[in-house]
PDB file of N, CA, C and O in Angstrom:
ATOM      1  N   UNK A   1      88.254 133.723 159.506  1.00  0.00           N
ATOM      2  CA  UNK A   1      87.148 133.931 159.347  1.00  0.00           C
ATOM      3  C   UNK A   1      86.797 135.056 157.873  1.00  0.00           C
ATOM      4  O   UNK A   1      87.514 136.015 157.589  1.00  0.00           O
ATOM      5  N   UNK A   2      85.699 134.694 157.190  1.00  0.00           N
ATOM      6  CA  UNK A   2      85.551 135.421 156.088  1.00  0.00           C
ATOM      7  C   UNK A   2      84.816 136.879 156.628  1.00  0.00           C
ATOM      8  O   UNK A   2      84.238 136.965 157.711  1.00  0.00           O
ATOM      9  N   UNK A   3      84.934 137.801 155.826  1.00  0.00           N
ATOM     10  CA  UNK A   3      84.314 138.857 156.188  1.00  0.00           C
ATOM     11  C   UNK A   3      83.900 140.007 155.357  1.00  0.00           C
ATOM     12  O   UNK A   3      83.076 140.921 155.413  1.00  0.00           O
ATOM     13  N   UNK A   4      84.700 139.630 154.669  1.00  0.00           N
ATOM     14  CA  UNK A   4      84.108 141.080 152.832  1.00  0.00           C
ATOM     15  C   UNK A   4      82.982 139.745 151.943  1.00  0.00           C
ATOM     16  O   UNK A   4      81.859 139.998 151.507  1.00  0.00           O
ATOM     17  N   UNK A   5      83.382 138.952 151.898  1.00  0.00           N
ATOM     18  CA  UNK A   5      82.467 138.029 151.025  1.00  0.00           C
ATOM     19  C   UNK A   5      81.170 137.421 151.335  1.00  0.00           C
ATOM     20  O   UNK A   5      81.190 136.861 152.431  1.00  0.00           O
ATOM     21  N   UNK A   6      80.072 137.354 150.734  1.00  0.00           N
ATOM     22  CA  UNK A   6      78.620 136.763 150.849  1.00  0.00           C
ATOM     23  C   UNK A   6      78.672 135.318 150.739  1.00  0.00           C
ATOM     24  O   UNK A   6      78.282 134.814 149.685  1.00  0.00           O
ATOM     25  N   UNK A   7      79.030 134.698 151.526  1.00  0.00           N
ATOM     26  CA  UNK A   7      79.447 133.432 151.099  1.00  0.00           C
ATOM     27  C   UNK A   7      78.609 132.450 150.425  1.00  0.00           C
ATOM     28  O   UNK A   7      79.015 131.693 149.544  1.00  0.00           O
ATOM     29  N   UNK A   8      77.125 132.507 150.994  1.00  0.00           N
ATOM     30  CA  UNK A   8      75.862 132.052 150.207  1.00  0.00           C
ATOM     31  C   UNK A   8      76.177 132.366 148.436  1.00  0.00           C
ATOM     32  O   UNK A   8      75.989 131.625 147.471  1.00  0.00           O
ATOM     33  N   UNK A   9      76.586 133.417 148.489  1.00  0.00           N
ATOM     34  CA  UNK A   9      76.897 133.787 146.760  1.00  0.00           C
ATOM     35  C   UNK A   9      77.639 133.064 146.027  1.00  0.00           C
ATOM     36  O   UNK A   9      77.461 132.367 145.029  1.00  0.00           O
ATOM     37  N   UNK A  10      78.588 133.365 146.741  1.00  0.00           N
ATOM     38  CA  UNK A  10      79.858 132.891 146.418  1.00  0.00           C
ATOM     39  C   UNK A  10      79.879 131.488 146.066  1.00  0.00           C
ATOM     40  O   UNK A  10      80.426 131.008 145.074  1.00  0.00           O
ATOM     41  N   UNK A  11      78.982 130.628 147.320  1.00  0.00           N
ATOM     42  CA  UNK A  11      78.945 128.603 147.201  1.00  0.00           C
ATOM     43  C   UNK A  11      78.169 128.282 146.025  1.00  0.00           C
ATOM     44  O   UNK A  11      78.336 127.254 145.369  1.00  0.00           O
ATOM     45  N   UNK A  12      76.898 129.621 145.645  1.00  0.00           N
ATOM     46  CA  UNK A  12      76.124 129.379 144.828  1.00  0.00           C
ATOM     47  C   UNK A  12      76.401 129.364 143.150  1.00  0.00           C
ATOM     48  O   UNK A  12      75.918 128.680 142.247  1.00  0.00           O
ATOM     49  N   UNK A  13      77.707 130.765 143.179  1.00  0.00           N
ATOM     50  CA  UNK A  13      78.302 130.503 141.886  1.00  0.00           C
ATOM     51  C   UNK A  13      79.253 129.438 141.763  1.00  0.00           C
ATOM     52  O   UNK A  13      79.487 129.108 140.600  1.00  0.00           O
ATOM     53  N   UNK A  14      79.789 128.891 142.557  1.00  0.00           N
ATOM     54  CA  UNK A  14      80.683 128.080 142.498  1.00  0.00           C
ATOM     55  C   UNK A  14      80.021 126.326 142.458  1.00  0.00           C
ATOM     56  O   UNK A  14      80.628 125.338 142.044  1.00  0.00           O
ATOM     57  N   UNK A  15      78.441 126.386 143.101  1.00  0.00           N
ATOM     58  CA  UNK A  15      78.136 125.159 142.806  1.00  0.00           C
ATOM     59  C   UNK A  15      77.598 125.470 140.926  1.00  0.00           C
ATOM     60  O   UNK A  15      77.973 124.545 140.206  1.00  0.00           O
ATOM     61  N   UNK A  16      77.040 126.284 140.382  1.00  0.00           N
ATOM     62  CA  UNK A  16      76.791 126.551 138.759  1.00  0.00           C
ATOM     63  C   UNK A  16      77.826 125.906 138.249  1.00  0.00           C
ATOM     64  O   UNK A  16      77.335 124.854 137.838  1.00  0.00           O
ATOM     65  N   UNK A  17      78.708 125.897 138.074  1.00  0.00           N
ATOM     66  CA  UNK A  17      79.839 125.280 137.589  1.00  0.00           C
ATOM     67  C   UNK A  17      80.184 124.047 138.272  1.00  0.00           C
ATOM     68  O   UNK A  17      81.367 123.731 138.393  1.00  0.00           O
ATOM     69  N   UNK A  18      79.300 123.365 138.702  1.00  0.00           N
ATOM     70  CA  UNK A  18      79.113 122.048 139.140  1.00  0.00           C
ATOM     71  C   UNK A  18      80.123 121.634 140.060  1.00  0.00           C
ATOM     72  O   UNK A  18      80.380 120.431 140.015  1.00  0.00           O
ATOM     73  N   UNK A  19      80.708 122.263 140.813  1.00  0.00           N
ATOM     74  CA  UNK A  19      81.814 121.901 141.968  1.00  0.00           C
ATOM     75  C   UNK A  19      80.754 122.196 143.430  1.00  0.00           C
ATOM     76  O   UNK A  19      79.641 122.718 143.494  1.00  0.00           O
ATOM     77  N   UNK A  20      81.452 121.743 144.273  1.00  0.00           N
ATOM     78  CA  UNK A  20      81.085 121.559 145.532  1.00  0.00           C
ATOM     79  C   UNK A  20      82.324 122.734 146.670  1.00  0.00           C
ATOM     80  O   UNK A  20      83.552 122.651 146.671  1.00  0.00           O
ATOM     81  N   UNK A  21      81.825 123.306 147.156  1.00  0.00           N
ATOM     82  CA  UNK A  21      82.929 124.542 147.788  1.00  0.00           C
ATOM     83  C   UNK A  21      83.264 123.673 149.274  1.00  0.00           C
ATOM     84  O   UNK A  21      82.544 123.221 150.164  1.00  0.00           O
ATOM     85  N   UNK A  22      85.256 123.714 148.945  1.00  0.00           N
ATOM     86  CA  UNK A  22      85.783 122.891 150.524  1.00  0.00           C
ATOM     87  C   UNK A  22      85.788 123.944 151.441  1.00  0.00           C
ATOM     88  O   UNK A  22      85.831 125.172 151.368  1.00  0.00           O
ATOM     89  N   UNK A  23      85.728 123.055 152.381  1.00  0.00           N
ATOM     90  CA  UNK A  23      85.631 124.522 153.932  1.00  0.00           C
ATOM     91  C   UNK A  23      86.531 125.356 153.981  1.00  0.00           C
ATOM     92  O   UNK A  23      86.446 126.310 154.755  1.00  0.00           O
ATOM     93  N   UNK A  24      87.469 125.200 153.259  1.00  0.00           N
ATOM     94  CA  UNK A  24      88.875 126.146 153.221  1.00  0.00           C
ATOM     95  C   UNK A  24      88.759 127.064 152.399  1.00  0.00           C
ATOM     96  O   UNK A  24      89.391 128.110 152.544  1.00  0.00           O
ATOM     97  N   UNK A  25      87.955 126.866 151.402  1.00  0.00           N
ATOM     98  CA  UNK A  25      87.948 127.484 150.003  1.00  0.00           C
ATOM     99  C   UNK A  25      87.437 129.272 150.399  1.00  0.00           C
ATOM    100  O   UNK A  25      88.136 130.275 150.252  1.00  0.00           O
ATOM    101  N   UNK A  26      86.432 129.217 150.768  1.00  0.00           N
ATOM    102  CA  UNK A  26      86.361 130.539 151.281  1.00  0.00           C
ATOM    103  C   UNK A  26      87.459 131.793 152.220  1.00  0.00           C
ATOM    104  O   UNK A  26      87.619 133.008 152.327  1.00  0.00           O
ATOM    105  N   UNK A  27      87.745 131.108 152.492  1.00  0.00           N
ATOM    106  CA  UNK A  27      89.227 131.591 153.539  1.00  0.00           C
ATOM    107  C   UNK A  27      90.329 132.245 152.380  1.00  0.00           C
ATOM    108  O   UNK A  27      90.854 133.354 152.280  1.00  0.00           O
ATOM    109  N   UNK A  28      90.404 131.018 151.579  1.00  0.00           N
ATOM    110  CA  UNK A  28      91.761 131.457 150.431  1.00  0.00           C
ATOM    111  C   UNK A  28      91.088 132.422 149.340  1.00  0.00           C
ATOM    112  O   UNK A  28      91.600 133.392 148.780  1.00  0.00           O
ATOM    113  N   UNK A  29      89.611 131.811 149.171  1.00  0.00           N
ATOM    114  CA  UNK A  29      89.275 133.378 148.131  1.00  0.00           C
ATOM    115  C   UNK A  29      89.196 134.511 148.736  1.00  0.00           C
ATOM    116  O   UNK A  29      89.393 135.421 147.930  1.00  0.00           O
ATOM    117  N   UNK A  30      88.906 135.053 150.271  1.00  0.00           N
ATOM    118  CA  UNK A  30      89.199 136.024 151.166  1.00  0.00           C
ATOM    119  C   UNK A  30      90.386 136.918 150.618  1.00  0.00           C
ATOM    120  O   UNK A  30      90.529 137.961 149.981  1.00  0.00           O
ATOM    121  N   UNK A  31      91.288 135.771 151.317  1.00  0.00           N
ATOM    122  CA  UNK A  31      92.630 136.069 151.082  1.00  0.00           C
ATOM    123  C   UNK A  31      93.437 136.955 149.788  1.00  0.00           C
ATOM    124  O   UNK A  31      94.284 137.843 149.885  1.00  0.00           O
ATOM    125  N   UNK A  32      92.999 136.519 148.920  1.00  0.00           N
ATOM    126  CA  UNK A  32      93.082 136.747 147.265  1.00  0.00           C
ATOM    127  C   UNK A  32      92.331 138.364 147.288  1.00  0.00           C
ATOM    128  O   UNK A  32      92.762 139.484 147.013  1.00  0.00           O
ATOM    129  N   UNK A  33      91.001 137.844 147.763  1.00  0.00           N
ATOM    130  CA  UNK A  33      90.449 139.661 147.562  1.00  0.00           C
ATOM    131  C   UNK A  33      90.821 140.672 148.329  1.00  0.00           C
ATOM    132  O   UNK A  33      90.541 141.820 147.983  1.00  0.00           O
ATOM    133  N   UNK A  34      91.380 140.466 149.273  1.00  0.00           N
ATOM    134  CA  UNK A  34      91.991 141.270 150.007  1.00  0.00           C
ATOM    135  C   UNK A  34      92.970 141.682 149.096  1.00  0.00           C
ATOM    136  O   UNK A  34      92.830 142.815 148.635  1.00  0.00           O
ATOM    137  N   UNK A  35      94.107 140.892 148.667  1.00  0.00           N
ATOM    138  CA  UNK A  35      95.327 141.237 147.545  1.00  0.00           C
ATOM    139  C   UNK A  35      95.057 142.527 146.819  1.00  0.00           C
ATOM    140  O   UNK A  35      95.584 143.636 146.733  1.00  0.00           O
ATOM    141  N   UNK A  36      93.910 141.842 146.289  1.00  0.00           N
ATOM    142  CA  UNK A  36      93.456 142.695 145.229  1.00  0.00           C
ATOM    143  C   UNK A  36      93.556 144.041 145.678  1.00  0.00           C
ATOM    144  O   UNK A  36      94.378 144.922 145.424  1.00  0.00           O
ATOM    145  N   UNK A  37      92.015 143.998 146.779  1.00  0.00           N
ATOM    146  CA  UNK A  37      92.228 145.543 147.125  1.00  0.00           C
ATOM    147  C   UNK A  37      93.090 146.314 147.417  1.00  0.00           C
ATOM    148  O   UNK A  37      93.135 147.493 147.065  1.00  0.00           O
ATOM    149  N   UNK A  38      94.172 145.523 148.350  1.00  0.00           N
ATOM    150  CA  UNK A  38      94.959 146.036 148.914  1.00  0.00           C
ATOM    151  C   UNK A  38      96.324 146.917 147.725  1.00  0.00           C
ATOM    152  O   UNK A  38      96.864 148.022 147.779  1.00  0.00           O
ATOM    153  N   UNK A  39      96.422 145.937 146.916  1.00  0.00           N
ATOM    154  CA  UNK A  39      96.986 146.667 145.706  1.00  0.00           C
ATOM    155  C   UNK A  39      96.490 147.613 144.753  1.00  0.00           C
ATOM    156  O   UNK A  39      97.160 148.110 143.847  1.00  0.00           O
ATOM    157  N   UNK A  40      95.046 147.882 145.050  1.00  0.00           N
ATOM    158  CA  UNK A  40      94.386 148.936 144.224  1.00  0.00           C
ATOM    159  C   UNK A  40      94.117 150.153 145.497  1.00  0.00           C
ATOM    160  O   UNK A  40      93.564 151.197 145.151  1.00  0.00           O
ATOM    161  N   UNK A  41      94.358 150.048 146.354  1.00  0.00           N
ATOM    162  CA  UNK A  41      94.245 150.943 147.131  1.00  0.00           C
ATOM    163  C   UNK A  41      95.402 151.606 147.274  1.00  0.00           C
ATOM    164  O   UNK A  41      95.337 152.787 147.617  1.00  0.00           O
ATOM    165  N   UNK A  42      96.659 151.008 147.049  1.00  0.00           N
ATOM    166  CA  UNK A  42      97.842 151.057 147.156  1.00  0.00           C
ATOM    167  C   UNK A  42      98.185 152.358 145.514  1.00  0.00           C
ATOM    168  O   UNK A  42      98.839 153.392 145.380  1.00  0.00           O
ATOM    169  N   UNK A  43      97.578 151.768 144.870  1.00  0.00           N
ATOM    170  CA  UNK A  43      97.476 152.526 143.421  1.00  0.00           C
ATOM    171  C   UNK A  43      96.973 153.833 143.054  1.00  0.00           C
ATOM    172  O   UNK A  43      97.499 154.640 142.288  1.00  0.00           O
ATOM    173  N   UNK A  44      95.831 153.946 143.732  1.00  0.00           N
ATOM    174  CA  UNK A  44      94.896 155.211 144.254  1.00  0.00           C
ATOM    175  C   UNK A  44      95.575 155.910 144.884  1.00  0.00           C
ATOM    176  O   UNK A  44      95.753 157.095 144.602  1.00  0.00           O
ATOM    177  N   UNK A  45      96.306 155.077 146.264  1.00  0.00           N
ATOM    178  CA  UNK A  45      96.963 156.523 146.990  1.00  0.00           C
ATOM    179  C   UNK A  45      98.348 156.731 146.406  1.00  0.00           C
ATOM    180  O   UNK A  45      99.004 157.713 146.754  1.00  0.00           O
ATOM    181  N   UNK A  46      98.842 155.815 145.499  1.00  0.00           N
ATOM    182  CA  UNK A  46     100.288 156.479 144.511  1.00  0.00           C
ATOM    183  C   UNK A  46     100.016 157.858 143.346  1.00  0.00           C
ATOM    184  O   UNK A  46     100.800 158.678 142.869  1.00  0.00           O
ATOM    185  N   UNK A  47      98.501 157.641 143.174  1.00  0.00           N
ATOM    186  CA  UNK A  47      98.202 158.645 142.166  1.00  0.00           C
ATOM    187  C   UNK A  47      97.486 159.653 142.265  1.00  0.00           C
ATOM    188  O   UNK A  47      97.031 160.466 141.460  1.00  0.00           O
ATOM    189  N   UNK A  48      97.402 159.427 143.990  1.00  0.00           N
ATOM    190  CA  UNK A  48      97.208 160.356 144.695  1.00  0.00           C
ATOM    191  C   UNK A  48      95.809 161.534 144.922  1.00  0.00           C
ATOM    192  O   UNK A  48      95.486 162.717 145.035  1.00  0.00           O
ATOM    193  N   UNK A  49      95.244 159.804 144.866  1.00  0.00           N
ATOM    194  CA  UNK A  49      93.416 159.967 144.349  1.00  0.00           C
ATOM    195  C   UNK A  49      92.990 159.432 145.790  1.00  0.00           C
ATOM    196  O   UNK A  49      93.845 158.940 146.526  1.00  0.00           O
ATOM    197  N   UNK A  50      91.486 159.549 146.232  1.00  0.00           N
ATOM    198  CA  UNK A  50      91.157 159.599 147.745  1.00  0.00           C
ATOM    199  C   UNK A  50      90.080 158.687 147.315  1.00  0.00           C
ATOM    200  O   UNK A  50      89.406 158.261 148.253  1.00  0.00           O
ATOM    201  N   UNK A  51      89.626 158.136 145.734  1.00  0.00           N
ATOM    202  CA  UNK A  51      88.857 156.953 145.092  1.00  0.00           C
ATOM    203  C   UNK A  51      89.241 156.264 144.643  1.00  0.00           C
ATOM    204  O   UNK A  51      89.914 156.666 143.694  1.00  0.00           O
ATOM    205  N   UNK A  52      89.222 154.615 144.834  1.00  0.00           N
ATOM    206  CA  UNK A  52      89.716 153.735 144.175  1.00  0.00           C
ATOM    207  C   UNK A  52      88.623 153.294 142.628  1.00  0.00           C
ATOM    208  O   UNK A  52      87.420 153.052 142.726  1.00  0.00           O
ATOM    209  N   UNK A  53      89.086 153.287 141.845  1.00  0.00           N
ATOM    210  CA  UNK A  53      88.939 153.353 140.804  1.00  0.00           C
ATOM    211  C   UNK A  53      89.012 151.863 139.276  1.00  0.00           C
ATOM    212  O   UNK A  53      90.122 151.413 138.992  1.00  0.00           O
ATOM    213  N   UNK A  54      88.192 151.519 138.787  1.00  0.00           N
ATOM    214  CA  UNK A  54      88.222 150.385 138.324  1.00  0.00           C
ATOM    215  C   UNK A  54      89.466 150.078 137.403  1.00  0.00           C
ATOM    216  O   UNK A  54      89.905 149.020 136.954  1.00  0.00           O
ATOM    217  N   UNK A  55      89.819 151.215 137.303  1.00  0.00           N
ATOM    218  CA  UNK A  55      91.706 151.111 136.786  1.00  0.00           C
ATOM    219  C   UNK A  55      92.682 150.712 137.689  1.00  0.00           C
ATOM    220  O   UNK A  55      93.721 150.105 137.430  1.00  0.00           O
ATOM    221  N   UNK A  56      92.325 151.051 138.644  1.00  0.00           N
ATOM    222  CA  UNK A  56      93.227 150.931 139.861  1.00  0.00           C
ATOM    223  C   UNK A  56      93.026 148.538 140.414  1.00  0.00           C
ATOM    224  O   UNK A  56      93.569 147.479 140.729  1.00  0.00           O
ATOM    225  N   UNK A  57      92.437 148.904 140.259  1.00  0.00           N
ATOM    226  CA  UNK A  57      92.491 146.998 139.904  1.00  0.00           C
ATOM    227  C   UNK A  57      92.758 146.524 139.126  1.00  0.00           C
ATOM    228  O   UNK A  57      92.715 145.293 139.109  1.00  0.00           O
TER     229      UNK A  57
END
């Protein structure tokens, strides 16, 4: 289930590139995004901050 992404915006972005969006692609994109966010959260916490910053990503 896709929770973090605005599906219509992602589909439109992919469509602008001339591609269609496969049924399972949004779930895979969301999984990748969660991985990026989890790593950024870990980095911010490791640096003893409560604010996630661009440098954490």
